[in-house]
N, C-alpha and C positions, 0 to 999 in steps of 0.2 A: 544074835550080832546086831548092834546098832549102827546106824548110819547117821554121820554128821554132815549137814549140808552147810556150806559156807557161801555167803554172797560176796563176790569180789566186785570192787569197783574198777573199771578200766581207767588207767591213768588219762587225765584230760577230761574225764566226764564228771558230772555234777550229780550228786545223790538227790533222790526225790526230796528229802526232808530239807536239804540246802536249797533246792529250788523253790520249794514252797516258802521258806523263810525269806528268800530274796524277793519273790513276788509280793509278800506281805509287807516287806520294808518299802518296795516301791509304792505300793498302794498307800501306806502310811504317809510317805513323803509327799503325796498329793496335797495333804492338808497344809503343811507350812508352805509349800509352793503356792498355793492358792491365797494364803494369807499375805503373801508378799505383794499381792496386787492391792491390798487395802490402802496403803499410802496413796497411790495414784487415784483410786476411786474417791478417797476422802477429799483429797485437795481439788480434784477436777470436777466431780459429779455430784457431791453431796451438798445439802444446804449448808451455808456458812454458820460456824459458831453454834452448831447443834450437836455436841458430842454425846449427850445423854439420849437425845432422839435418835441418833444413828445407832447407838448401841442397843436401844430398845427394840427398834425396828429390825435390827439384825438378829436378835435372839429370841423374842417372844413368838413371832409367827412360826418360825422354824421349829421352836420347841413344842408348841401346840400341835403342829403338823405331824411330828415324829411320835408324840404321845398317842395321837389318834391312829396312826398306822400301826404302832407297836401294840396298842389295846392292853396295856399293862400299867397299873398304878402302883406307887411304892407301898410297902407294907412293913409294919413294925418299925424297927430302928431305921429302916431306910428312908422314912420321911424326913427325919433330921439330917441323915447322912447325904441325901440327895440335895437338901437345901444347903448344906455347907459346900458340897462340891459345885453346886450351882453358883453360889456367891463367888467362890474362889476361882473357878474356871471361866465363868461367863459373866456374871453380874459386876462384880468388882473389877474384874480384868478388862472387860469391854470398856466400862466407863473410864478407867485409868488410861487405857490405850488410846482412846480417842481424845482424851485431854492432852495426852503427850503429843499425839499426832497434830493437834491443832496449835499447841504452844511451843514446840520444839521443831527444829529441822528433822526431816525424816530420818537423816543419817544418825543423829544423835539418840533419837527413840530406838533405832534398830540396834545400836551398840548396847544400849541398856538391856534389850531383850536377849542379846547374844550371851549375856552372862547367866542365862537360866540353866544350861548344863552344869555350871559350877555350884549353883545353889542346889540343884536337884542331887548332885553328887555328895554334897554335905548332908542334906537332909535324909538321904537313903541309908545313912550309916545308923542313926537311932531308930528311924521308923521302919526300915525294911531289913536291918541286919546286914547290910552289904558292907564290904570292906571299902576303906577309902585308899584308892589307888593312885599312885603318883603319875602313872600314865593317863588316867582320865583327867586328873587336874591339869597336866600339861596340855592335853588336847583341848580342854576348856579355855585355858589361856590363849592357844593358838587360834581357836575360834573367835574369840573376841578381837584378837589383833587383826585376823582376816576381814572381819566385818568392818572394823575401824577403817582399814585401808579402802574398803569398798565405798563407804558412805561418808566419811569425814574428809572433805576435799579442800578445806580452807578453814579460817577463823569462823567460829560459830558462837552465837549468843545463847548462853545457857540460862533460860528462864527457870527460876527456882521451883515454881509450881509444876511446870512441864517436867522438871528433872525428877522431883519427888513422885510425881504420877508415874513416870516410866519405871523408876526403881520399884515402887509398890506393886505396879502391874506385873512385873517379872516375878517378884515374890509370891504374889497370889497364884500365877500360873504354875510356877515350880512346886508350890506346896499342893496345889490340885493334882498334879501328875503324880506325886509320891502317894498322896492319900488314895487316889483312885487305884494305884497299884496295891496298896496295903488292904483296902477294904474289898477288892475284887468286884465282879460284875453279877448281880444276882438274877438278872434278866437279859433277854436278847438285847443286842447292841443298839437297835433302833429306840426301844423304850428307854433304855438307860441313858442314852444321849438326850432324848426328849425331856427326861426329868430335869437334867441339868440345865438345858437351854430354857425350859419354861420357868423354873425356879429363879434362874438369873434375870430373865425378863421381867418376872413379876416384881423383883427387887427393883429393877431400874425404872419400871413404869411410874410409879408415883414421884420418884426423884425427878424424872424428866418433865412431868406435868407440873411440879412444884417450882422447879428451878428455871425451866425454859418456856413453860406454858404450851398452849395448843399450837401445833405447827400450822404454817401457811400451806395452801395448796401447792404441792411440789411441781416443778416443771417436768416435762417428759424425760430429760436427761437425768434429773435428780430422782424421779420415780424408778427409772431403770437402774440407776447405781444402787438404790435401796433394795430392789428386787434381786439384784446379783448378790449383794452381801447376805441377804436372808437365805438364799437357796444355795448357790454354789459355794460361796465363801464361808457359809456357816453350817446349814444342814448337812450338805454332802461331806464337807471338809472334817467336821467334828464327828461324824460317824466313822470315817476312816481313822481319825486320830484316836478316838475312845478304843476302837478295836485293836489298834496297834499297840496301845498302853497295855491291854490286858494280855496280848500274846508275845510281845517282844520284851527283851530285857530293858530295864529303865534307862540305862545310859545310852543304849542305842536309839531309843525313841527320842529322848530330849536332844540329842545332837542333831537330829533331822530338823530341828527348828532354825538351824543355821541356813537352811535353804531359803528362808523367807527374805532376808536382806539381799541375797544373791538375785532372787527373782524380782525384788523391788528395783534394783539397779538396772536389771535387764528391761523391766517394763518402762522405766523412765527413759532409757535409750530408745526402745522401739516406739513407745506411744507419744512421748514428750519430745523426742528429738535430742535428748541429752547425749553428751559424749562421754566415753569411757576413757580414762587416762591409763597410762602404763601401770601406776600404782593400784588403780581399781581392778585392773585385769589380774595383777599379782595377788590382790586381796581375795578375788574370786577363786582363783587356784588354790590358794591357802584354805579358804573356807570349805570348798568342795573336798580338798584332800583331807581335811579334819573330820568331815562327814563320814568319808569312805573308811578311814582308819578307825573310827568309832564303831563301825559295824562289825569289825573283826573281833572275835572273842579274845580276851586277854590270856596270856599264857599262864599256867599254873605257877 
């Protein structure tokens, strides 16, 4: 006689698998939340008019550190794959991000970045074989609307160069997320993240030297801002982000990026004394609601 054992879940309790997924989602969300402080740090503590320098200092030291700790170098096809991911996720994205941050109001740059879930949703159809769901598209539009309510508080001047840089940066990051999911991760997360940061930093270094020249000695505040960007804002954040891309569904990960403008608005309120209007509070609620809804699996 055989005995069948069934594991019952008491109503109101959370299964271990769901609890682990929730903790992984929270850890991944730390990355975009940390990136939300980039705008405040850029405008208040970085050297002025040095976007390529800021991007290089942010990426290269962090990448070399993670490669040294991970003690793994690319092999075979991963030399060029790591280079492609490094350019999309780090090199081109960082440069374009800082150009947009310097030339556009932070709110406009954030709205352009909020369109990333829509781009990833479309790219995931041919590259990952995922279905194009109307629910995901609707959530993407609601996320853009929420971010717009948060950050666009009045008439803004749309600098053409900044606008193109913001759109191109969003396209690079979205493409990098999809390709990271498609190609997988051949080594532990520290080494894999280090490959991308180092490759992106090496691409940025000659551009920074050629276009901006050698930097002047930074002040104590500027050095602290650069150190923060290289460690917490980049090394730690990208390790958590790359780990989340590999373990979570693509749509859930990319919608976590909407936390960045929410944190940016909160940082401006706390650190710069900016006020939050009722429309901004409504946009915050809409963006956070979109993030939470995106974490729920779609019905069959």
